[in-house]
BAFI-3210 file (N, C-alpha, C; in Angstrom, 3 decimals, decimal comma, padded with zeros to 6 digits):
// residues 73
n [1|2|3|4|5|6|7|8|9|10|11|12|13|14|15|16|17|18|19|20|21|22|23|24|25|26|27|28|29|30|31|32|33|34|35|36|37|38|39|40|41|42|43|44|45|46|47|48|49|50|51|52|53|54|55|56|57|58|59|60|61|62|63|64|65|66|67|68|69|70|71|72|73]
n.u [-000,290|-002,566|-005,884|-007,277|-009,644|-009,692|-011,082|-012,559|-010,596|-008,711|-006,478|-003,672|-001,545|001,704|004,252|007,672|010,211|013,542|017,215|018,948|016,834|015,097|012,122|010,561|008,431|005,634|002,894|-000,078|-002,231|-005,649|-008,501|-011,746|-012,877|-015,347|-015,832|-013,373|-010,367|-007,856|-004,477|-001,674|001,622|003,236|006,323|008,452|011,201|014,470|015,999|014,150|013,200|011,945|011,852|009,807|007,057|004,523|004,899|006,037|003,958|001,996|003,246|003,382|000,577|000,035|001,685|000,297|-002,151|-001,528|-000,546|-002,989|-004,482|-002,910|-003,234|-005,993|-006,012]
n.v [-021,984|-020,064|-018,620|-016,294|-014,450|-011,346|-009,022|-007,924|-007,765|-009,567|-012,102|-013,371|-015,887|-016,113|-017,423|-017,963|-020,164|-019,807|-019,485|-022,336|-023,901|-022,801|-021,184|-018,232|-015,873|-014,414|-012,175|-011,263|-008,740|-007,537|-005,290|-004,136|-001,016|001,469|001,471|001,287|-000,479|-001,840|-002,818|-004,543|-005,648|-007,740|-008,524|-010,490|-009,800|-010,517|-012,179|-013,692|-016,863|-020,184|-023,765|-025,104|-024,770|-024,284|-023,363|-020,839|-019,757|-019,528|-017,662|-015,499|-014,900|-014,170|-011,905|-010,259|-009,951|-008,544|-006,176|-005,162|-004,825|-002,762|-000,719|-000,155|000,944]
n.w [004,193|005,962|006,855|008,928|010,898|012,621|014,640|012,366|010,388|008,053|008,265|006,755|006,808|005,652|005,840|004,944|003,647|004,548|003,797|004,846|005,610|007,499|008,881|008,138|009,763|008,341|007,433|005,852|006,133|005,821|005,192|004,577|004,733|005,058|002,296|001,251|000,552|002,647|003,008|004,580|004,810|006,825|008,256|010,231|012,351|010,938|012,362|013,755|013,336|012,632|013,045|011,894|009,562|010,465|013,068|012,581|011,021|013,137|014,797|013,122|012,875|015,476|015,523|013,828|014,981|017,152|016,052|014,944|017,238|018,474|016,442|016,666|019,174]
ca.u [-001,062|-003,993|-006,577|-007,903|-010,148|-009,526|-011,748|-012,925|-009,331|-008,315|-005,034|-003,299|-000,140|002,544|005,593|008,409|011,541|014,866|018,339|019,078|015,692|014,430|010,887|010,471|007,128|005,183|001,481|-000,709|-003,510|-006,428|-009,777|-012,585|-013,680|-015,936|-015,627|-011,974|-009,640|-006,513|-003,641|-000,406|002,446|004,039|007,577|009,177|012,712|015,213|016,535|013,087|013,006|011,425|012,246|008,695|006,243|003,377|005,294|006,277|002,680|001,391|003,865|002,829|-000,792|000,054|002,231|-000,696|-003,296|-000,844|-000,549|-004,310|-004,851|-002,217|-003,829|-007,330|-006,083]
ca.v [-020,675|-020,131|-017,337|-015,970|-013,219|-010,751|-007,660|-007,432|-007,876|-010,964|-012,273|-014,593|-016,330|-016,325|-017,559|-018,564|-020,779|-019,028|-020,282|-023,196|-024,583|-022,127|-020,518|-016,683|-015,406|-013,279|-012,089|-010,187|-008,253|-006,635|-004,964|-003,164|-000,020|002,673|001,241|001,315|-001,748|-001,561|-004,043|-004,442|-006,697|-007,832|-009,424|-010,470|-009,628|-011,580|-013,143|-014,597|-017,961|-021,395|-024,860|-025,569|-023,774|-024,155|-022,488|-019,482|-019,205|-019,170|-016,465|-014,424|-014,463|-013,412|-010,646|-009,475|-009,634|-007,444|-004,896|-004,845|-004,227|-001,465|000,150|000,053|001,824]
ca.w [004,281|006,649|006,982|010,268|011,122|014,012|014,520|010,959|009,578|007,623|008,329|005,917|007,048|004,429|006,137|003,872|003,867|004,238|003,785|005,928|006,041|008,660|008,370|008,508|009,933|007,494|007,395|004,911|006,735|004,854|005,652|003,782|005,664|004,404|000,797|000,770|000,858|003,063|003,317|005,298|004,731|007,954|008,335|011,572|012,269|010,216|013,518|014,240|012,481|013,324|012,360|011,295|008,934|011,384|014,090|011,896|010,896|014,454|015,264|012,135|013,198|016,828|015,278|013,058|015,963|018,099|015,248|014,834|018,596|018,497|015,625|017,270|020,483]
c.u [-002,408|-004,481|-007,337|-008,461|-010,015|-010,100|-011,991|-011,769|-009,236|-006,924|-004,645|-001,798|000,574|003,943|006,389|009,742|012,645|016,001|018,476|017,958|014,975|013,233|010,872|009,005|006,725|003,625|000,956|-001,998|-004,410|-007,784|-010,365|-013,233|-014,166|-015,726|-014,299|-011,323|-008,222|-005,767|-002,350|000,313|003,268|005,099|008,050|010,459|013,456|015,765|015,433|012,725|012,495|011,760|010,987|007,751|005,102|003,801|005,586|004,905|001,875|002,008|003,449|001,504|-000,856|000,586|001,130|-001,761|-002,708|-000,823|-001,989|-004,679|-004,286|-002,792|-005,121|-007,179|-005,433]
c.v [-020,897|-018,709|-017,324|-014,673|-012,661|-009,389|-007,030|-007,618|-009,282|-010,947|-013,551|-014,727|-016,664|-016,527|-018,302|-019,156|-019,949|-019,987|-021,084|-023,896|-024,130|-021,411|-019,170|-016,378|-014,338|-013,247|-011,071|-009,876|-007,313|-006,499|-004,048|-002,275|001,146|002,597|001,262|000,015|-001,398|-002,851|-003,568|-005,589|-006,709|-008,921|-009,341|-010,127|-010,765|-012,544|-013,989|-015,662|-019,209|-022,539|-025,609|-024,665|-023,423|-023,136|-021,018|-018,967|-018,755|-017,899|-015,316|-013,893|-013,727|-011,996|-009,690|-009,031|-008,416|-006,112|-004,317|-004,159|-002,982|-000,456|000,757|000,939|003,104]
c.w [004,987|006,680|008,128|010,239|012,501|013,807|013,200|009,947|009,112|007,640|007,592|006,240|005,812|004,669|005,003|004,427|003,588|004,023|005,047|006,489|007,314|007,959|008,984|008,570|008,932|007,390|006,481|005,694|005,910|005,628|004,770|004,794|004,923|002,797|000,371|001,294|001,289|003,409|004,025|005,271|005,996|007,964|009,722|011,325|011,665|011,188|013,951|013,259|013,329|012,373|011,513|010,682|009,809|012,464|013,764|011,622|012,147|014,979|014,365|012,499|014,491|016,568|014,606|014,018|016,778|017,308|015,153|016,044|018,752|017,763|015,955|018,463|020,423]
res [m|s|v|t|e|h|k|g|w|q|i|e|s|r|s|y|k|s|d|g|n|r|w|c|p|r|a|w|v|s|v|c|e|g|g|r|f|y|t|h|d|m|l|a|l|l|s|v|t|f|g|a|a|r|d|a|d|d|y|a|v|r|m|a|k|a|w|i|e|d|r|d|s]
***
């Protein structure tokens, strides 16, 4: 698990091991705006898996950054 910041949001990669020793990308994003705390749990499609945890985490962070960019536009 790693933590990254993007545009004020905290991104925590939480990829998990699925059946068959494959890794599924997952990220938890959070921000405090205007005195309120917001969170969003992001899961990749079940068909998106990786052989290594690091690769799944990298994908999860990219997925979260894209969500933040879309949210801000």
